[in-house]
C-alpha positions as CSV (number, residue, x, y, z in Angstrom):
1,X,1.8,13.2,-19.2
2,X,3.7,10.0,-19.6
3,X,2.4,6.5,-19.1
4,X,4.6,6.0,-16.1
5,X,3.0,9.0,-14.4
6,X,-0.5,7.9,-15.3
7,X,0.1,4.4,-14.1
8,X,2.7,4.2,-11.4
9,X,4.6,1.0,-10.6
10,X,4.0,-0.9,-7.3
11,X,6.6,-3.4,-6.0
12,X,5.8,-6.1,-3.4
13,X,8.2,-8.5,-1.8
14,X,7.9,-11.1,0.9
15,X,8.9,-14.2,2.8
16,X,7.3,-16.3,-0.1
17,X,10.6,-15.4,-1.9
18,X,8.6,-13.6,-4.6
19,X,9.3,-10.0,-5.9
20,X,6.2,-8.8,-7.9
21,X,5.4,-5.6,-9.9
22,X,2.0,-4.2,-10.5
23,X,0.7,-1.3,-12.7
24,X,-1.5,0.8,-10.4
25,X,-4.5,2.1,-12.3
26,X,-6.9,2.5,-9.4
27,X,-9.2,-0.2,-10.8
28,X,-7.6,-3.6,-11.6
29,X,-3.9,-3.0,-10.8
30,X,-2.6,-5.8,-13.0
31,X,0.4,-7.8,-12.1
32,X,3.0,-7.2,-14.8
33,X,5.9,-9.3,-13.6
34,X,7.0,-11.5,-10.8
35,X,10.3,-13.3,-10.1
36,X,11.2,-16.0,-7.6
37,X,14.4,-15.9,-5.5
38,X,14.6,-19.5,-4.2
39,X,17.5,-18.9,-1.7
40,X,16.0,-15.7,-0.3
41,X,12.9,-15.1,1.9
42,X,12.8,-11.3,1.2
43,X,12.7,-9.2,4.3
44,X,13.5,-5.9,2.5
45,X,13.3,-4.6,-1.0
46,X,13.9,-1.1,-2.4
47,X,14.1,0.6,-5.7
48,X,17.6,2.1,-6.4
49,X,16.5,5.5,-7.4
50,X,15.3,5.8,-10.9
51,X,17.8,3.1,-12.2
52,X,15.2,0.3,-12.8
53,X,17.0,-1.8,-10.3
54,X,15.9,-3.2,-6.9
55,X,18.0,-4.3,-4.1
56,X,16.7,-7.2,-1.9
57,X,17.9,-8.7,1.3
58,X,16.9,-11.1,4.0
59,X,18.4,-13.2,6.6
60,X,21.2,-14.4,4.5
61,X,24.9,-13.4,4.3
62,X,24.3,-12.2,0.7
63,X,21.8,-10.0,-1.1
64,X,20.6,-9.5,-4.7
65,X,20.4,-6.5,-7.0
66,X,17.7,-7.1,-9.7
67,X,17.6,-5.1,-12.9
68,X,13.9,-4.9,-13.6
69,X,14.7,-3.5,-17.1
70,X,17.0,-6.2,-18.4
71,X,16.1,-9.0,-16.1
72,X,19.6,-9.5,-14.8
73,X,20.1,-10.7,-11.3
74,X,23.4,-10.0,-9.5
75,X,24.1,-12.0,-6.3
76,X,26.3,-10.0,-4.0
77,X,28.2,-12.3,-1.6
78,X,28.6,-9.9,1.2
79,X,28.9,-6.2,2.1
80,X,32.4,-6.6,3.5
């Protein structure tokens, strides 16, 4: 089996404006990455399928798409 199957990835996000990723191994569950979004207390975050990207939103007129593989952040001004 692959490493990804052996150690799934867990994502957390919150009002502290932090998006964090952890490798779940059932023992220590090490944090592998964290990124701060200074303008966005995060109310919702979701993986975009298997793309390696995460969409983040909160009580702001904009939202972010974060590419966890490249580290690129795209600020989307609005839906409409």
